[in-house]
C-alpha positions in Angstrom: 45.1 12.5 6.1 43.2 9.9 4.8 41.3 9.0 8.1 40.6 13.2 8.9 39.3 13.4 5.3 36.7 10.9 5.3 35.5 11.7 8.7 35.2 15.5 7.9 33.4 14.3 4.7 31.1 11.9 7.4 30.5 14.9 9.3 29.9 17.7 6.6 27.0 20.0 7.5 24.2 20.4 4.8 23.8 23.9 5.8 26.6 26.6 6.5 26.3 30.6 6.9 29.7 32.5 6.7 30.3 35.9 7.5 32.8 38.2 5.9 33.0 35.8 3.0 34.3 38.1 0.3 38.0 37.8 1.2 40.6 36.6 3.0 39.8 33.5 5.1 36.2 33.8 4.6 36.5 33.5 1.1 38.8 30.8 1.3 36.2 29.1 3.7 33.5 29.3 1.1 35.7 28.0 -1.6 37.1 24.8 0.3 33.7 24.0 1.8 31.9 23.9 -2.1 34.9 22.4 -3.7 36.0 19.9 -1.0 35.4 15.8 -1.6 31.6 16.1 -0.2 30.4 19.9 -0.4 27.8 21.4 1.6 24.2 21.4 0.2 24.0 25.3 0.8 26.3 27.7 1.7 25.3 31.5 2.4 28.0 33.7 2.1 27.7 36.9 3.7 29.3 40.3 3.2 28.8 44.1 3.7 28.5 44.8 -0.2 27.9 42.0 -2.4 27.8 44.3 -5.5 31.1 46.2 -4.9 34.3 45.7 -6.1 35.9 43.6 -2.8 33.2 41.0 -3.6 33.9 40.4 -7.3 36.1 36.8 -6.4 32.9 35.8 -4.3 30.8 36.7 -7.1 32.8 34.5 -9.3 32.9 31.6 -7.0 29.3 31.8 -6.5 28.3 31.7 -10.6 30.4 28.7 -10.7 28.4 27.1 -7.7 25.1 28.6 -8.4 22.8 25.7 -6.4 25.1 25.5 -3.5 26.4 29.3 -2.9 23.8 32.1 -1.9 25.8 35.6 -1.5 23.8 37.6 1.3 24.0 41.3 2.2 25.2 41.4 5.8 26.6 44.1 7.9 27.6 42.7 11.2 27.6 46.0 12.6 24.0 46.9 11.6 21.3 45.0 13.5 18.7 45.7 10.7 20.9 44.1 8.1 21.4 41.1 10.4 17.5 41.0 10.9 17.0 41.1 7.1 19.7 38.5 6.1 18.3 36.1 9.0 14.7 36.4 7.2 16.3 36.1 3.8 17.9 33.0 4.9 15.5 31.5 6.8 12.9 31.5 3.6 15.7 29.7 1.8 17.0 27.1 4.2 13.9 24.5 4.5 13.2 22.3 7.4 16.4 21.5 8.1 17.5 24.6 9.7 20.9 26.1 10.0 23.8 23.4 10.9 26.9 25.7 11.0 27.2 29.6 11.7 30.6 30.6 11.0 31.5 34.3 12.7 34.2 35.1 10.6 33.8 39.1 9.8 36.2 40.9 11.8 37.9 44.3 12.3 41.7 45.1 13.3 43.5 48.1 14.7 47.0 47.4 15.6 47.3 50.7 17.7 48.7 50.5 21.3 46.9 51.8 24.5 48.2 55.3 23.9 47.4 55.5 20.2 44.0 53.5 20.6 41.4 56.2 19.3 37.6 55.9 20.5 36.8 55.0 17.2 39.2 52.2 16.9 37.6 50.6 20.5 34.3 51.1 19.1 35.0 49.8 15.7 36.5 46.8 17.2 33.4 45.9 19.4 31.0 46.7 17.3 32.3 44.2 14.6 34.1 41.5 17.0 31.3 41.6 19.8 28.4 43.2 19.1 28.0 42.0 15.6 28.6 38.0 16.4 26.2 38.8 19.6 23.3 39.9 17.3 23.9 37.4 14.9 23.7 34.6 17.3 20.5 36.0 18.6 18.7 36.5 15.2 19.7 33.3 13.7 19.3 31.2 16.9 15.6 29.9 15.3 17.7 28.5 12.4 20.2 26.6 14.6 17.8 25.3 16.9 15.2 24.3 14.1 19.0 22.2 13.0 19.3 20.7 16.3 15.6 19.4 16.7 15.6 18.2 12.9 18.9 16.0 13.7 18.8 12.7 15.0 22.1 12.6 15.8 22.7 12.5 19.7 25.4 14.9 21.0 26.8 17.9 19.4 28.6 18.6 16.3 29.0 21.0 13.3 27.1 19.0 11.2 24.2 19.3 13.6 23.8 22.7 15.0 26.9 24.7 15.8 28.2 28.3 16.1 32.3 28.6 15.4 33.6 32.5 16.0 36.9 33.1 14.7 38.9 34.8 17.1 42.8 35.0 17.9 45.7 34.2 20.5 45.7 37.9 21.0 42.4 37.9 23.0 44.3 35.3 25.2 45.1 36.9 28.6 47.8 34.4 28.8 49.6 36.0 25.6 50.0 39.4 26.4 53.0 39.1 28.1 54.8 37.3 25.0 53.2 39.0 22.2 52.2 42.7 23.3 55.9 44.0 21.7 55.4 42.5 18.9 51.7 43.6 18.2 50.0 45.8 20.6 46.4 46.1 18.7 44.9 47.0 22.2 41.2 47.4 21.0 41.6 44.3 18.9 42.8 42.1 22.0 40.0 43.7 23.9 37.3 42.8 21.6 38.4 39.2 21.0 38.4 38.8 24.8 34.8 39.8 24.7 34.1 37.5 21.8 35.9 34.6 24.0 33.7 35.5 27.0 30.2 35.7 24.9 30.9 32.4 23.1 31.5 30.7 26.9 27.9 32.3 27.8 26.3 31.4 24.8 27.6 27.8 25.1 26.5 27.6 28.9 23.3 28.8 28.0 22.0 27.2 24.9 23.5 23.7 25.6 20.2 22.6 26.7 19.2 23.5 22.8 22.3 21.0 21.5 23.8 23.8 19.7 27.7 23.8 20.1 29.8 27.1 20.8 33.7 27.4 20.6 35.8 29.5 19.1 39.2 29.3 17.0 42.4 30.9 16.0 43.4 30.6 12.6 47.1 30.8 13.3 48.7 34.0 11.9 47.7 34.0 8.2 48.8 35.8 5.1 45.7 38.4 4.3 45.1 41.6 4.1 44.3 41.8 7.9 47.2 39.6 8.8 49.8 41.2 6.8 52.4 39.8 4.5 54.3 38.5 7.2 52.1 35.8 8.4 53.3 32.2 9.1 50.9 30.2 7.3 48.6 30.9 4.0 44.9 31.1 3.9 44.3 27.7 2.4 46.5 25.9 5.0 44.5 27.9 8.0 40.9 26.9 6.6 41.9 23.7 5.8 43.1 23.0 9.4 40.0 24.7 10.7 37.6 22.9 8.9 39.1 19.7 10.1 38.9 20.9 13.5 35.6 22.0 12.9 34.4 18.4 11.5 35.9 16.7 14.8 34.2 19.1 17.5 32.0 17.1 20.3 30.2 18.1 23.3 33.4 17.7 25.2 34.6 20.8 23.1 31.5 22.6 23.9 33.0 26.6 24.8 36.5 25.3 23.7 39.4 28.0 22.7 41.3 26.0 19.9 43.7 26.7 17.5 43.5 25.8 13.5 45.6 22.7 14.4 42.9 21.7 17.5 45.6 22.7 20.0 43.6 24.5 23.4 44.8 27.8 24.0 44.8 29.5 27.6 42.1 32.1 28.2 
């Protein structure tokens, strides 16, 4: 553990942006990235309604770390909101750009194919695919700035990276083993779409030195994951942050779990 912690501290990104940062995994990411041994210098914690009751815990955390955390309004389903957030973040970043963007905001409907509504599918696609696509496009100039500003060769999450939180449910290989337990048709299809989006981005933008990968956080006890989850949020996030810190160009376009194991597409 000593070595892992040292490696993570050594490659901690200077600037980080996290979507869906007001609860669950997103909130825990904010907490660990500002209260760890080598905190981020600037963390943009994004959520749909920063002034609402569901963001109270995030606002309390931001007040404890006012020089690091900046709470930003960003609705992943609203392109205007994403554009405004990108402008706001850009005005605060400085010349170093944005090192790490974590697409964490997600939408889950657990229905079978026969019970899935058009609204379920549209909601899943808007949040889990269109949202990350628009966010990548709007924040790309800030990621490019970070990649150019870095003097470190290769790719890493401390240079310029986009990590999207996916799920093993988006794996085609997983369907036979897990469908009877959790159908979640619209969620599965949208996460498979997010995985393909990540592969396309990794291929298109490798020339810019920007790393892309998708992570499965495990089955976590959160509002989304439910009480039956196998692990809690702190364990999942600790694992994911360790994996993020270890990524190199060898993992560009990789699909990994929170322990660093490769997941079959």
